[in-house]
C-alpha positions in Angstrom: 0.0 0.0 0.0 2.8 2.4 0.9 4.6 1.5 -2.3 1.4 2.5 -4.2 1.3 5.9 -2.5 5.0 6.4 -3.1 4.5 5.7 -6.8 1.4 7.9 -6.9 3.3 10.8 -5.2 6.5 10.4 -7.2 6.6 13.3 -9.7 10.2 12.8 -10.9 9.1 11.3 -14.2 6.4 13.9 -14.9 6.6 17.3 -16.6 5.0 20.4 -15.4 1.7 21.5 -17.0 3.4 24.6 -18.4 5.2 22.5 -21.0 1.8 21.6 -22.5 1.2 25.4 -22.9 4.7 25.7 -24.5 5.5 28.1 -21.7 3.6 30.8 -23.5 3.3 33.6 -20.9 0.0 34.8 -22.2 -1.6 31.3 -21.7 0.1 30.6 -18.4 -0.9 33.8 -16.8 -4.4 33.5 -18.3 -4.7 30.1 -16.4 -3.1 31.5 -13.2 -5.3 34.6 -13.0 -8.4 32.6 -13.8 -7.7 29.8 -11.3 -6.7 32.4 -8.7 -10.0 34.3 -9.1 -12.0 31.1 -9.0 -10.1 29.9 -5.8 -10.6 33.3 -4.1 -14.3 33.2 -4.9 -14.5 29.6 -3.7 -12.6 30.4 -0.5 -14.9 33.4 0.3 -18.1 31.3 0.0 -17.3 29.1 3.1 -16.5 32.1 5.2 -19.8 33.7 4.2 -21.6 30.4 5.0 -19.8 30.2 8.4 -20.8 33.7 9.3 -24.4 33.0 8.3 -24.7 29.8 10.3 -23.0 31.3 13.3 -25.1 34.4 13.4 -28.4 32.7 12.5 -28.8 30.0 15.2 -32.4 29.5 14.1 -31.5 28.2 10.7 -32.6 24.6 10.1 -30.3 22.1 8.5 -27.2 24.0 9.5 -25.0 21.0 8.9 -25.9 21.2 5.2 -24.3 24.6 5.0 -21.2 23.3 6.8 -21.0 20.3 4.3 -21.4 22.7 1.4 -18.7 24.9 2.8 -16.3 22.0 3.0 -17.1 21.0 -0.6 -16.6 24.6 -1.9 -13.3 24.8 0.1 -12.1 21.6 -1.6 -13.0 23.0 -5.0 -11.0 26.2 -4.4 -8.1 24.0 -3.3 -8.1 22.1 -6.6 -7.8 25.5 -8.5 -4.8 26.4 -6.3 -3.2 23.1 -7.1 -3.9 23.7 -10.8 -1.8 26.9 -10.6 1.0 25.1 -8.7 1.2 22.2 -11.2 2.0 24.7 -14.0 5.5 24.7 -12.6 5.6 21.6 -10.3 4.2 18.3 -11.5 2.4 17.1 -8.3 -0.3 15.5 -10.2 -0.7 12.7 -7.5 -1.5 15.2 -4.8 -3.8 17.1 -7.2 -5.6 13.8 -8.0 -6.1 13.0 -4.3 -7.5 16.5 -3.6 -9.9 16.0 -6.6 -10.9 12.6 -5.2 -11.7 14.2 -1.8 -13.6 16.9 -3.6 -15.5 14.3 -5.5 -16.4 12.5 -2.2 -17.5 15.8 -0.6 -19.6 16.6 -3.7 -21.3 13.2 -3.7 -22.0 13.4 0.0 -23.4 16.9 -0.3 -25.5 16.0 -3.3 -26.7 12.8 -1.7 -27.7 14.7 1.5 -29.4 17.5 -0.3 -32.0 15.5 -2.3 -33.7 13.9 0.7 -33.8 17.4 2.4 -35.5 18.9 -0.7 -39.1 18.2 0.5 -38.3 19.8 3.9 -36.7 22.8 2.3 -39.7 23.2 0.0 -42.0 23.1 3.1 -40.3 26.2 4.5 -42.8 29.1 4.1 -42.1 31.4 1.2 -42.1 35.3 1.7 -45.5 35.4 0.0 -46.9 32.8 2.5 -45.3 34.7 5.4 -46.9 37.9 4.2 -50.3 36.2 4.1 -49.8 34.8 7.7 -48.7 38.3 8.8 -51.9 39.9 7.4 -54.0 37.2 9.1 -52.3 37.9 12.4 -52.8 41.6 12.0 -56.5 41.1 11.4 -56.7 38.8 14.4 -54.9 41.4 16.5 -57.4 44.0 15.4 -60.3 41.7 16.3 -58.8 40.9 19.8 -57.8 44.4 20.8 -60.7 44.6 23.2 -59.8 41.2 24.6 -56.2 42.4 25.1 -57.4 45.4 27.1 -59.5 43.1 29.2 -56.6 40.8 29.7 -54.5 43.7 30.8 -57.0 44.5 33.5 -56.9 40.8 34.6 -53.1 40.9 34.6 -53.1 44.0 36.8 -55.5 42.3 39.2 -53.4 39.2 39.2 -50.3 41.3 39.8 -51.9 43.0 42.8 -52.9 39.6 44.1 -49.4 38.3 43.7 -48.0 41.3 45.5 -50.4 40.7 48.3 -49.5 37.1 48.4 -45.8 38.0 48.4 -46.3 40.3 51.4 -48.3 37.6 53.2 -45.7 35.0 52.4 -42.9 37.2 53.7 -44.8 37.8 56.9 -45.4 34.0 57.4 -41.8 33.0 56.4 -40.2 35.6 58.7 -42.5 35.1 61.7 -40.8 34.0 64.9 -43.8 31.8 65.8 -44.8 28.7 63.8 -47.7 29.0 61.3 -49.5 25.8 60.2 -52.4 25.7 57.8 -54.5 22.5 57.7 -57.8 21.5 56.3 -60.9 19.9 57.9 -59.3 16.4 57.5 -56.3 17.7 59.6 -54.0 17.5 56.6 -51.1 20.0 56.7 -51.3 22.5 53.8 -48.6 25.1 55.0 -45.6 24.7 57.2 -43.5 27.8 57.7 -39.7 28.0 58.4 -40.4 28.7 62.1 -42.2 25.4 62.3 -39.3 23.6 60.6 -37.0 24.9 63.4 -39.5 24.0 66.1 -40.4 20.5 65.0 -37.3 19.5 63.1 -39.2 18.5 59.9 -38.8 20.1 56.5 -42.0 21.4 54.9 -42.0 18.8 52.2 -41.8 16.0 54.8 -45.1 16.9 56.5 -47.1 18.3 53.6 -50.6 16.6 53.3 -49.8 14.5 56.5 -52.0 14.4 59.6 -51.2 17.3 62.0 -51.5 14.8 64.9 -48.0 13.7 64.1 -46.8 17.0 65.6 -48.6 16.4 69.0 -47.2 14.3 71.8 -50.7 12.7 72.2 -52.0 11.2 69.0 -54.9 13.0 67.4 -57.1 11.4 64.7 -57.5 12.8 61.2 -61.3 13.3 61.1 -62.9 16.7 60.7 -64.2 16.4 64.3 -60.6 16.1 65.5 -59.5 19.0 63.3 -62.1 21.1 65.1 -60.8 19.7 68.4 -57.5 21.7 68.2 -58.2 24.4 70.8 -56.3 27.4 71.9 -54.1 26.8 74.9 -51.0 25.0 76.0 -50.0 21.7 74.5 -47.0 19.5 74.0 -45.3 19.4 70.6 -43.6 16.3 69.3 -40.3 16.9 67.4 -38.9 14.7 64.6 -36.3 13.3 67.0 -39.0 12.1 69.3 -38.5 14.7 72.0 -41.4 16.9 73.2 -41.6 20.6 74.1 -44.2 22.9 75.6 -46.0 25.2 73.2 -48.9 27.6 73.1 -51.3 26.8 70.3 -53.8 29.3 68.9 -56.2 27.9 66.2 -58.5 30.0 64.0 -60.7 29.0 61.0 -61.5 30.5 57.7 -63.2 29.6 54.4 -61.2 29.0 51.2 -63.0 28.1 47.9 -66.0 27.0 49.9 -64.0 24.7 52.2 -63.2 25.2 55.9 -59.5 25.6 56.7 -57.7 26.1 60.0 -54.8 28.3 60.9 -52.6 27.3 63.8 -50.1 29.7 65.5 -47.4 27.8 67.5 -45.4 29.6 70.1 -42.5 27.8 71.8 -42.8 27.9 75.6 -39.5 26.1 76.4 -37.7 29.2 77.5 -40.7 30.6 79.4 -41.2 27.3 81.3 -37.6 27.1 82.2 -37.7 30.7 83.4 -40.8 29.9 85.4 -39.2 26.9 87.0 -36.1 28.9 87.9 -38.2 31.8 89.2 -40.2 29.4 91.4 -37.0 27.9 92.7 -35.6 31.4 93.4 -38.8 32.5 95.1 -38.8 29.3 97.2 -35.2 29.9 98.2 -36.0 33.6 98.9 -39.0 32.6 101.1 -37.0 30.0 103.0 -34.3 32.6 103.4 -36.6 35.2 104.9 -38.2 32.6 107.2 -34.8 31.3 108.2 -33.4 34.8 108.8 -36.4 35.7 111.0 -36.2 32.5 113.0 -32.4 32.9 113.4 -32.8 36.5 114.6 -35.4 35.6 117.2 -33.6 32.4 118.2 -30.4 34.4 118.7 -32.2 36.5 121.3 -33.3 33.3 123.1 -29.8 31.9 122.9 -28.3 35.1 124.3 -30.4 34.6 127.5 -29.7 30.8 127.6 -26.0 31.2 127.2 -25.8 34.1 129.7 -27.8 32.3 132.4 -25.8 29.1 131.8 -22.5 30.9 132.3 -23.9 32.6 135.4 -25.0 29.3 136.8 -21.6 27.8 136.0 -19.9 30.5 138.0 -22.3 30.0 140.9 -21.8 26.2 141.0 -18.1 26.1 141.3 -18.5 24.3 144.6 -20.8 21.7 143.0 -18.9 20.1 140.0 -21.7 17.6 139.4 -24.2 20.4 138.8 -21.7 22.7 137.1 -21.3 20.1 134.4 -25.0 20.5 133.5 -24.6 24.3 133.2 -21.5 23.8 131.0 -23.4 21.4 128.7 -26.2 24.0 128.4 -23.7 26.7 127.5 -21.9 24.5 124.9 -25.3 23.5 123.4 -26.3 27.2 123.2 -23.0 28.0 121.4 -23.6 25.3 118.9 -27.1 26.7 118.4 -25.5 30.1 117.8 -23.3 28.6 115.1 -26.4 27.1 113.4 -28.2 30.5 113.5 -25.1 32.2 112.1 -25.3 29.8 109.1 -29.0 30.5 108.8 -28.2 34.2 108.7 -25.6 33.5 106.0 -28.2 31.7 103.9 -30.7 34.5 104.4 -28.0 37.0 103.4 -28.3 39.0 106.7 -24.8 38.5 107.9 -22.4 41.5 107.9 -19.9 41.3 105.1 -16.7 43.2 104.5 -16.0 42.7 100.8 -12.6 43.7 99.3 -10.4 42.6 96.4 -9.1 39.0 97.0 -6.4 37.4 94.9 -8.1 34.0 94.3 -4.9 32.1 93.4 -3.2 33.2 96.7 -6.3 32.3 98.7 -6.6 28.8 97.3 -2.9 28.3 97.8 -3.2 29.0 101.5 -6.4 27.0 101.7 -4.5 24.1 100.0 -1.9 24.1 102.8 -4.7 24.2 105.4 -6.7 21.3 103.8 -3.7 19.1 103.6 -3.4 19.2 107.3 -7.2 19.1 107.9 -8.5 16.4 105.6 -7.9 12.7 105.9 -4.6 11.3 104.6 -6.3 9.3 101.9 -7.6 12.5 100.3 -5.1 13.9 97.8 -5.6 17.7 97.5 -4.2 19.8 94.7 -4.7 23.2 93.0 -5.1 23.8 89.2 -5.0 27.3 87.8 -3.0 29.2 85.2 -0.8 32.2 85.3 -2.1 35.7 85.9 -4.0 37.4 88.7 -7.7 36.7 89.3 -9.3 39.2 91.7 -12.7 38.6 93.3 -14.6 41.2 95.3 -15.9 39.4 98.4 -15.5 38.9 102.1 -12.3 36.9 102.6 -13.3 35.2 105.8 -16.6 34.1 104.4 -15.0 32.9 101.2 -12.5 30.8 103.2 -15.3 29.4 105.2 -17.2 28.5 102.1 -14.2 26.7 100.5 -13.6 24.9 103.8 -17.3 23.8 103.9 -17.1 22.5 100.4 -13.9 20.6 101.1 -15.4 19.0 104.2 -18.5 18.0 102.1 -16.2 16.5 99.5 -14.3 14.5 102.1 -17.6 13.0 103.3 -18.4 12.1 99.7 -15.1 10.1 99.5 -15.2 7.6 102.4 -12.6 5.5 100.7 -10.4 8.4 99.7 -10.0 10.2 96.5 -8.9 13.5 94.9 -9.9 17.0 95.7 -9.1 19.8 93.3 -9.2 23.6 93.9 -9.2 25.7 90.8 -9.9 29.3 89.8 -10.3 31.1 86.5 -11.8 34.3 85.0 -15.1 33.5 83.3 -18.2 35.2 82.2 -21.9 34.5 82.4 -23.6 35.2 79.1 -27.2 35.2 77.9 -27.2 31.5 77.0 -26.4 30.7 80.7 -29.0 33.2 81.9 -31.7 31.3 79.9 -31.3 28.5 82.4 -30.6 30.8 85.4 -32.5 34.0 84.9 -31.7 35.2 88.4 -28.1 35.6 87.5 -26.7 38.9 86.2 -24.6 38.5 83.0 -21.0 39.8 83.1 -17.5 38.7 84.1 -16.8 36.7 87.3 -14.0 35.2 89.2 -14.9 31.6 89.5 -13.6 29.2 92.2 -14.3 25.5 91.7 -14.0 22.6 94.3 -14.1 19.2 92.5 -14.1 15.7 94.0 -14.3 12.2 92.5 -16.6 10.9 95.2 -20.0 9.3 95.2 -21.8 12.2 93.4 -25.4 13.3 93.7 -28.6 12.4 92.0 -30.6 15.1 90.2 -33.2 15.0 93.0 -30.5 15.7 95.6 -28.9 18.5 93.5 -32.3 20.2 93.3 -32.6 20.5 97.1 -28.9 20.8 97.9 -29.1 24.5 98.9 -32.1 24.1 101.1 -31.5 24.7 104.8 -31.4 21.5 107.0 -31.5 19.3 103.9 -28.9 16.6 104.2 -28.2 13.0 103.0 -26.0 12.3 105.9 -26.9 10.2 108.9 -28.6 11.8 111.9 -26.0 13.7 113.9 -23.4 13.7 111.0 -24.4 17.1 109.6 -26.7 20.0 110.1 -27.5 20.5 106.4 -26.4 24.1 106.5 -23.0 23.9 104.8 -24.2 24.4 101.2 -26.9 26.8 102.4 -24.2 29.0 103.8 -22.2 28.9 100.6 -25.3 29.8 98.6 -26.3 32.7 100.8 -22.7 34.1 100.9 -22.5 33.9 97.0 -25.9 35.6 96.6 -25.2 38.3 99.1 -21.8 39.0 97.4 -23.6 39.6 94.1 -22.5 36.3 92.7 -23.8 32.8 91.9 -23.1 29.2 92.8 -23.8 26.1 90.8 -23.4 22.3 91.3 -22.5 19.8 88.6 -22.6 16.2 89.9 -23.4 12.7 88.6 -23.5 9.5 90.6 -20.2 7.7 90.4 -18.3 10.6 88.8 -18.1 13.0 91.7 -19.1 16.6 92.2 -18.0 20.1 91.1 -19.2 23.2 93.0 -18.5 26.5 91.3 -18.7 29.8 93.2 -19.0 32.9 90.9 -18.0 36.1 92.6 -17.9 39.7 91.1 -14.6 40.3 89.4 -12.6 43.3 90.6 -12.0 45.3 87.4 -14.7 43.5 85.6 -15.3 46.0 82.8 -11.9 45.4 81.3 -12.3 41.6 81.5 -15.8 41.8 80.0 -14.3 43.7 77.0 -11.6 41.1 76.6 -14.1 38.2 76.7 -16.4 40.0 74.2 -13.4 40.5 71.9 -12.6 36.7 72.1 -16.3 36.0 71.5 -16.4 38.0 68.3 -13.3 36.3 67.0 -14.8 32.8 67.5 -14.0 30.6 64.5 -17.0 29.4 62.5 -17.8 26.4 60.3 -20.3 24.9 57.8 -20.2 21.2 58.7 -23.0 19.0 60.0 -22.9 18.3 63.8 -24.8 15.5 65.5 -25.8 16.7 69.1 -26.6 13.9 71.6 -28.1 15.3 74.8 -30.9 14.0 77.0 -31.8 17.2 78.7 -34.3 19.0 76.4 -33.4 22.5 77.6 -29.6 21.9 77.3 -30.2 20.2 73.9 -32.2 23.2 72.6 -29.5 25.7 73.9 -26.6 23.7 72.4 -28.5 23.5 69.0 -29.0 27.2 68.9 -25.4 28.0 69.8 -23.9 25.6 67.3 -26.2 26.8 64.6 -25.3 30.4 65.4 -21.7 29.4 64.6 -22.7 28.5 61.0 -23.0 24.7 61.5 -26.0 22.5 60.5 -27.3 20.6 63.5 -29.0 17.2 63.9 -30.1 16.3 67.5 -30.7 13.0 69.3 -32.1 12.4 72.8 -29.9 9.4 73.6 -27.1 7.2 72.3 -29.3 4.7 70.5 -31.0 7.4 68.4 -27.7 9.0 67.7 -26.3 5.8 66.2 -29.4 5.4 64.1 -29.0 8.9 62.7 -25.3 8.3 62.1 -26.0 5.2 60.1 -28.7 6.8 58.0 -27.1 10.2 57.4 -23.6 10.2 55.8 -23.5 14.0 55.9 -22.7 14.0 59.6 -19.2 15.4 60.2 -18.9 15.5 64.0 -20.4 14.1 67.1 -21.1 16.4 70.1 -22.2 14.3 73.1 -22.8 14.6 76.8 -20.7 12.2 78.8 -23.5 10.8 81.0 -26.9 10.0 79.4 -29.7 7.7 80.3 -30.6 4.6 78.2 -27.7 2.4 79.2 -25.1 4.1 76.9 -22.7 6.8 78.1 -21.0 9.4 75.9 -17.8 7.3 75.9 -19.6 4.2 74.7 -21.5 6.2 72.1 -18.2 7.6 70.8 -16.7 4.1 70.5 -19.7 2.8 68.6 -19.8 5.8 66.4 -16.2 5.4 65.4 -16.8 1.8 64.6 -19.5 3.0 62.1 -17.4 6.0 60.9 -13.7 5.5 61.7 -12.0 8.8 62.4 -15.2 10.7 63.2 -14.4 13.8 65.3 -16.0 13.8 68.7 -16.4 16.6 71.3 -17.5 15.6 74.8 -19.4 17.9 77.1 -19.0 17.5 80.9 -19.1 19.5 84.1 -15.7 18.1 84.9 -12.4 19.3 83.3 -10.4 16.9 81.1 -7.7 16.5 83.8 -10.2 15.3 86.4 -11.8 12.8 84.0 -8.3 11.5 83.0 -7.4 11.0 86.7 -10.6 9.0 87.2 -9.7 6.8 84.3 -12.9 8.0 82.4 -11.2 9.8 79.5 -8.1 9.7 77.3 -5.7 12.6 77.5 -6.3 13.3 73.8 -10.1 13.6 74.2 -11.6 17.0 73.5 -13.9 17.9 76.5 -15.9 21.0 76.7 -16.4 21.9 80.4 -19.8 23.2 81.4 -20.7 26.0 81.5 -18.9 27.3 78.5 -18.9 30.4 76.3 -19.5 30.6 72.6 -15.8 31.3 71.9 -14.7 28.2 73.8 -17.4 26.1 72.0 -16.3 27.4 68.6 -12.6 26.7 69.4 -13.3 23.1 70.7 -15.3 22.3 67.5 -12.5 23.5 65.2 -9.9 21.6 67.4 -11.9 18.4 66.9 -12.0 18.9 63.1 -8.3 19.8 63.0 -7.4 16.7 65.0 -9.5 14.3 62.9 -7.6 12.2 60.3 -8.1 13.3 56.7 -10.4 11.0 54.7 -8.5 8.6 52.4 
């Protein structure tokens, strides 16, 4: 085959075409000029066709134009070769170009004939003019109809504008808006409802509204009319319930009765009410205790004075003097109890001043090492820098000592006691759960033990006077009451975090000396909190804490999916591959702790980032053997800046996907 082409392209034995013309200049240049003009004309035609097809995208059979352009281009090339062969005998190449031109011409001609009926079907200018005249006549006839249509369009535009305004109001409403028909089928579900119930609108459309109630409601029209205004319990997608205020009205639409429900979340209000009731109860008990203590002090003054007088008079009767001394000692013990009652009722005389918390805890550490049992290991944990609290030093030392003695009682077999201090702030998120607390910067002192811990029922009553879990004669039940009263009277706050088997942490928040500057520093750190866009699975059994965590994580830019326990969290993790991080409380009901949940989650998704939430610092959990040193633990309570930083630390520490 190659030899054939070599022989075809070999022009050594041929003579140029000019010889046939006897090299007559007139004939040669006549052929050259003619072929050049024809070639230029041929070459210009494809360019014109290309511009036409490119500019007129609406042309049918555009590929025919391109095929014709190729054919004309090949024809022009044959004329160029005709000029060239006058001097160079490349007849083989010229023949192949002519063969290609022949193929292009056959293809173009073969494709053109089948298209001829379609080309003839294209309307002629005369037919187009007839159609245009008919359209003009039709336009004249329908001019009145167009005016009527314009009026209808204006009415529709006004209706659309009204609907747009109404939709904007419904979509931006803080409260949920649900529209349902007489069969209780959901017709409208605004974004506020999506946030409240956890469903997307398309997931609940045309479903029974009873699915959103904690008590099942039927789907008949009678049940639809049964939705009354008042408090109810809503049911979220994750199975948790929340208190809500439901207002239902009715209207007519296209002759059918429809219902409009307005849903207002009462979670924050209920929590505030509970906190207010607890605060009022403590205030009432404090007033009662203070009144009793004041009057009892008057009685004790008489008792102790008379007992001392009798003791002096009975020096000659040691047997009787012993009874007088016992009366005096009992009276002094009663005076101590009344002093603690006065501390709880916030009627004691305080002498507040700036206290360096690190120095105070260091001195208390030395005292406690000599005071507590030998099997109690005591240590301090605080960073560098000065932390100043504005409080009465003697009362603060007494409060820390009381907490340390309580911790010792909670560790009968020995354990660890940690004293720590840090500068912190109470923000609006914390105030949602503790409305009686004033937001701002505080000097915080923590006393942590790894003893028996407290149940939620005990924590709820821990600050009440005379409430104690100790045996009769082992304690008066006024230790924590005194700490509570001292903190409140100092303008601070006290909180307990405890779980059975883990131990207890009591935090005393005291006003920070120079708090304005620290508040500005904390606010600056808050604004610089790193944000994200990933999906976070929050596992938390407490509905109030879960709601608060969800809002705070979403405010940092993340998408949040919540679960009420470990079992549900694992189900969500298996069904949702978009989850990027697990945020879990350490202690949860249902037989699965946060550690176990994290282990199971990482079996499903190796390398999944996990952030633990606990009332204990990581160091305490590591000492107890309940955490790895590499774990990321967010210590309750925490600020947004710390939450944001811990989330980014977890993502940074996670291995990259392979």
